[in-house]
Residue, then its C-alpha position, 0 to 999 in steps of 0.5 A: m511456522e506461519i500463521i494467518i492474520s485475517a480481519s472483517s468489516r461488520p455486516p450491515a444488520a449486525t450490531e456488534d463489532e467483528a473480530i481479528y483472528a490469528w490462525q494456523a495456516s495449516s489447519g485453521q485453528v484459532l490462535r488469538t482473537w482481538t475484539g472491537n474491530t470494523s476495519h474496512t479493505g485496506g484498513l488493517a496493518l501490522v506496526g513492526a512485530h508488536h501491534l495491529v492498527g485498524a481504521q474504523l469504518g466510517s469514523s476517524s478512529l484508529h484502533f491498536w491491538s497488542l500481538a502479545k494480548e488478545g482481546a480489546p484494543v490496548q489503545k484508540a486514537s483519533a485522526p483529523e478526518r475519516i480514515t480510508s487506509v492504514a500502512g505500517s513499516d516492517d521495522g515498526i517505525w512509521l505509520a501512515a494513514a490516508s483519508e476520504a479527502g485524498s490527505i496522508y498523515l505520517w507518524q513516528v510510532a515511538s514518539g506519536r509525533q506526526l512528521a507530515a500531513w499532506s493533500a496527496h490525492c484528489k479522491p479517497v486513497r484505498q491503498l498504502v504500502f511502505g517499501d525500502g525508504l518509499l511510501v506508495s499510495a493509490g486510490d479512486d483517482a487512478v493515480v499511483h504516487v511513489w513518495a520518498l521517506a527521506e523527504l516526508t521526514s526531513a526537518d529541513r521541510g517547512p510545515a507549510a511545504e507540500p512534498r512532491p511525489l518522487h514519481t507518478f504513474g497515471q496509466h490506469s484509467l479506473a480506480v486502483t484496487g490493489l498495490w504490491l511493493g517489492l525490492d524493485r518492483l511495483i505492481s498495481v491492479s485497477m477496476d480498469r481490468s489491468c495488471r501493471v507492473w513498473s520498475l523501481m530502478t528506472y520508474g518506467p513500465e515493464l509489463t502490462v497484463a489484461l484481465p477478464a474482469g475488474a481486479t480488487a486484490v493482488t500479491a506476488e511471490p517474494l521475488a516478483c516472478r508471478a502475480f496472483v490477482g482477485t477479481c470482482d467475480g470471485r476468480l483467482w489469476l496467475a500472471d507470469l511476470r518473468p522477462t521470458a517468452d511467456g511474460g505476460a501470460l495470464h493463467a486461470f488459478a481457480s475459477d470458482a475460488h468464491r461466490q463473490a469479490v475477492t477482497a484480499l490476497s497474500v502469499s507465504v514466504d516460500a510462495m507455496r501457499l496462497v490464502s485468499a479472502h472474499a466478501d461473503g466472509g471466507c478465507i481459503v488457503w490454497h497449495v500453489p503448485s497444485r492449485q488445490r484447497l488446503v484449508a477453509f476458514a469461515a469464522h468471520k460473520g462479515a466480509v473479509t477486508s484484510v488477510r496476510f501471512a505472518s510468522r508464528n514468533i509475533l504472537d509470543a514476543a512481548a510488545r515493546v513500544n508503549l502506544g500511550h502517546m498515540s491517544k492524543y492527536k499530535t503534530v510535529p512541525a513547530a513554529d519555533p524552529s529552534a524548538g526542534w521536533l519535540a514541540g508540537v503545534p497544532l497544524p491545519l488540515p492539508a488543503a483539498r486537492t482538486d487537480v483532476f488527472a485526465p489523459t490527453s493526446d498532444a500533437a505528437g501523439c504522446w499521452q500526458l497528464d493535464t491538470v484542471s486549474g485551481c489546484a491547491s498544489p503545483a500542477v504536474q507537468s507531464g514528460s513525454t518519454g517512452c512514447n510508443a505508437g502514439r501511448c505514453e508508457h512513462v508519464c512522470a512530473a518533469a521536475t521528478a524525472d530530473q531528480s531521479r535521473s540525477q540520483l540514478g547517475d549518482w548511484q552509477t558513479l558510486s557502483s563504478q567507483l566501488f568496482r574499480l576499488v574491489t577489482g583493482s582496475q584503473t579504467 
């Protein structure tokens, strides 16, 4: 049985913190309540199947709640600066947080050690999501970065070395407000009224869907055949992402879903139910095939900032990870390489990223990403592949593109060798 976990921010005139609720998707019955929360949009995440973590509005505090125990936070931690978004990996190993200055921090949950801290964006980061060996970030600078966890957690990387993104998507023109990451597809939505689908196999664009209003949230079916998009006018949309003649078609899912902007979306594992949250404090569970309302949940007093489906079993499983080590901010890269990763020493905050991405057209009519001088990190050198009718459909760093092609070639070679081994072919 599936449940829904939802959280909200504190209303402007309220003095008490809001609560996080776990409730039945079929009836709206509250199963568990966690108190002491003021998280904002993108500021709540599951850490494996044992804890919730919330970034508190307007502060650098991170609150942790045990899924097996309702009530107040079981642990509180302090980050180096104000946190705007958090994400936890599904396996509960990694925890990432991003700041108003555009920095990203990565911790190992089991030890509480900080593995990386770097300047990733030049404006606040609003979206973080983990994938299979990947961390994707996006925010107000309209840029989507894909980071390789193997590089971020590598002991070979020096303390002062700035990691480079595996790939960068810079086709959005306004703030990116939603991300969804699947097995081989990445979906991003923006206030520029677009929903873009990217391939994680080729790191190229697959589809672009034009929206009638600025997008504020997105989710998709597990196989990424259809995406659900919420807009700032409170409407819900269904985008067909299948590689057919109807691919890219946009259908109205609910024209009167909410009175205010849609703030969060989540779809069930069987893709039969969709839950939407909005700024006036309500959540609605929808039956996807019939597009009918099933349950309305109105326990929140403030704007709902996070909503997601989860398994009922996570409430019954005892917490196995002790988060006592998260109470003190720790950094890992040691000054003495022989000390290894266990001897952490304080690290300065990442240098503020001042590069501004602005699309410009070159002589060939291809769109490129330019960086303003004075950037604290190496300038991004844009490629010019995939241009079509004067519009670049594939913008990336040259070095990153070479690395991606090299990795793809290695995988193709390995796949070919495995095929010959299984089939016994000698060709």
